[in-house]
C-alpha positions as CSV (number, residue, x, y, z in Angstrom):
1,X,148.0,90.5,59.7
2,X,147.1,92.3,62.9
3,X,149.8,93.5,65.3
4,X,149.1,92.4,68.9
5,X,150.6,93.6,72.2
6,X,150.2,91.8,75.5
7,X,150.1,93.5,78.9
8,X,151.0,91.1,81.7
9,X,152.1,91.1,85.4
10,X,152.8,87.4,86.2
11,X,153.6,84.0,84.8
12,X,152.3,84.6,81.3
13,X,150.6,81.3,80.6
14,X,147.7,83.0,78.9
15,X,150.1,85.1,76.9
16,X,151.9,81.9,75.9
17,X,148.6,80.4,74.7
18,X,148.1,83.4,72.4
19,X,151.7,83.2,71.1
20,X,151.3,79.5,70.4
21,X,148.0,80.1,68.6
22,X,149.7,82.8,66.5
23,X,152.6,80.5,65.7
24,X,150.7,77.4,64.7
25,X,147.1,77.5,66.0
26,X,143.9,79.3,65.1
27,X,145.6,82.7,65.0
28,X,148.3,81.7,62.5
29,X,148.4,84.2,59.7
30,X,145.9,86.5,61.5
31,X,148.1,88.0,64.2
32,X,151.7,88.6,65.1
33,X,152.6,89.3,68.8
34,X,154.9,92.3,68.4
35,X,155.4,93.5,72.0
36,X,155.0,92.3,75.6
37,X,154.8,95.0,78.3
38,X,155.0,94.1,82.0
39,X,154.7,96.3,85.1
40,X,156.6,93.6,87.1
41,X,160.4,93.1,86.4
42,X,160.3,89.6,87.8
43,X,157.4,88.5,85.6
44,X,158.2,85.2,84.0
45,X,156.2,86.4,81.0
46,X,159.1,88.6,80.0
47,X,161.4,85.5,79.8
48,X,158.7,83.7,77.7
49,X,158.6,86.5,75.3
50,X,162.4,86.8,75.0
51,X,162.5,83.1,74.3
52,X,160.3,83.8,71.2
53,X,162.3,86.9,70.2
54,X,159.4,89.2,71.0
55,X,160.2,92.7,72.1
56,X,159.7,93.3,75.8
57,X,159.3,96.4,77.9
58,X,159.2,96.6,81.7
59,X,157.5,99.7,83.1
60,X,157.1,99.9,86.9
61,X,154.5,102.3,88.1
62,X,156.7,103.5,91.0
63,X,159.2,104.9,88.4
64,X,156.6,107.4,87.1
65,X,155.4,110.6,88.7
66,X,151.7,109.7,88.5
67,X,149.2,107.3,87.0
68,X,148.7,109.5,83.9
69,X,152.3,109.6,82.9
70,X,152.6,105.8,83.5
71,X,149.6,105.1,81.2
72,X,150.8,107.7,78.6
73,X,154.2,105.9,78.4
74,X,152.4,102.6,77.8
75,X,150.3,104.2,75.1
76,X,153.4,105.5,73.4
77,X,154.9,102.0,73.4
78,X,151.7,100.6,71.9
79,X,151.8,103.3,69.2
80,X,155.5,102.9,68.5
81,X,155.0,99.3,67.4
82,X,151.7,100.1,65.5
83,X,149.6,97.8,67.8
84,X,146.2,96.9,66.4
85,X,145.0,94.8,69.3
86,X,145.9,94.8,73.0
87,X,145.5,91.7,75.2
88,X,145.6,91.9,79.0
89,X,146.8,88.5,80.3
90,X,147.0,88.6,84.1
91,X,147.7,92.3,84.1
92,X,146.7,93.4,87.6
93,X,146.4,97.1,87.0
94,X,143.5,99.0,85.7
95,X,144.2,100.4,82.2
96,X,144.2,104.1,81.9
97,X,141.4,105.9,79.9
98,X,144.0,107.2,77.3
99,X,144.6,103.6,76.4
100,X,141.0,102.4,76.5
101,X,140.0,105.4,74.3
102,X,142.7,104.7,71.8
103,X,141.8,101.0,71.6
104,X,138.1,100.9,72.1
105,X,136.7,97.5,71.2
106,X,140.3,96.4,70.5
107,X,141.6,95.8,74.1
108,X,140.7,92.4,75.6
109,X,140.9,91.0,79.1
110,X,140.6,87.4,80.4
111,X,139.0,86.8,83.8
112,X,138.8,83.4,85.6
113,X,135.1,83.6,86.5
114,X,131.7,83.9,84.8
115,X,131.3,87.7,84.7
116,X,129.5,89.7,85.9
117,X,129.7,87.5,88.9
118,X,133.0,87.5,90.9
119,X,134.4,90.6,89.1
120,X,135.7,93.9,90.3
121,X,138.4,95.3,92.5
122,X,140.2,92.6,94.5
123,X,138.7,89.8,92.4
124,X,141.7,88.2,90.8
125,X,143.6,84.9,91.0
126,X,143.1,82.8,94.1
127,X,140.6,85.3,95.7
128,X,138.1,84.5,93.0
129,X,138.3,80.7,93.4
130,X,138.1,80.9,97.2
131,X,135.0,83.1,96.9
132,X,133.3,80.8,94.4
133,X,133.9,77.7,96.6
134,X,132.9,79.5,99.8
135,X,129.6,80.6,98.3
136,X,129.0,77.0,97.2
137,X,128.5,77.9,93.5
138,X,127.8,74.9,91.2
139,X,129.8,76.3,88.3
140,X,132.5,78.8,87.5
141,X,134.5,79.4,84.3
142,X,136.3,81.9,82.3
143,X,135.3,85.1,80.5
144,X,137.0,87.2,77.8
145,X,135.6,90.7,77.6
146,X,136.5,94.1,76.2
147,X,138.4,96.1,78.8
148,X,137.2,99.5,79.8
149,X,138.0,102.1,82.5
150,X,136.7,99.8,85.3
151,X,137.5,96.3,86.5
152,X,135.7,93.6,84.6
153,X,132.8,95.6,83.3
154,X,133.3,95.6,79.5
155,X,131.2,93.8,77.0
156,X,131.6,90.0,77.1
157,X,133.1,88.4,74.0
158,X,133.2,84.7,75.0
159,X,132.5,82.6,78.1
160,X,133.0,79.0,79.0
161,X,131.6,77.2,82.1
162,X,133.5,74.8,84.3
163,X,131.7,72.6,86.8
164,X,132.7,72.8,90.4
165,X,133.3,69.4,91.9
166,X,132.4,68.5,95.4
167,X,136.0,68.3,96.8
168,X,137.5,71.1,94.8
169,X,140.1,73.2,96.4
170,X,140.7,76.7,95.1
171,X,143.8,75.4,93.4
172,X,142.0,72.5,91.7
173,X,139.4,74.9,90.3
174,X,142.1,77.4,89.3
175,X,143.9,74.7,87.3
176,X,140.8,73.5,85.4
177,X,139.7,77.1,84.6
178,X,143.2,78.0,83.4
179,X,143.0,75.2,80.8
180,X,139.7,76.7,79.6
181,X,141.3,80.2,79.5
182,X,144.1,78.9,77.3
183,X,141.4,77.6,74.9
184,X,139.1,80.5,74.8
185,X,141.5,83.5,74.6
186,X,142.7,82.8,71.1
187,X,139.1,82.1,70.0
188,X,138.0,85.5,71.4
189,X,140.9,87.3,69.6
190,X,140.0,85.6,66.4
191,X,136.4,86.7,66.8
192,X,137.4,90.3,67.4
193,X,139.8,90.3,64.4
194,X,137.0,89.0,62.1
195,X,134.7,91.8,63.3
196,X,137.4,94.4,62.6
197,X,137.5,93.6,58.9
């Protein structure tokens, strides 16, 4: 059984889909979510994790001298619980190289667009869906990819398309893509675990 840690900044619905898949879905018997780390003390994801008796750690960047010490502290937490796989689930910070080096091909991110389009700095949440609609794209979707030292550039593991409807608002599109994210993140984790064996 692989030990999985989630890094999260917000609501944690993708994290919840991974926890549910580990409890009674396609990840049952394959992974255990052992730790949730958030950089945001008001992140609802921390409450979700506590409700499942999963260890939580909140680490705010402003409480660390610099980026390196912040990332090193995260790495120590990952190592303390013997993490095998790291999942970024709405984690809005770039992950430090110390972490990506330690977890090369074992750190995953989910992004609400069809990468490589609509990725990079500033492309998160509502900003993505507004850009997609403003550019009159016909389709969008979700991507799970390996995380590296840059925003949204790692190797793609899985993608699923979502059609953009004529009267879609950014929120309409966000809601439909989020449903897809919840389906494909556990599938991507399963795929990565099978390749680790």
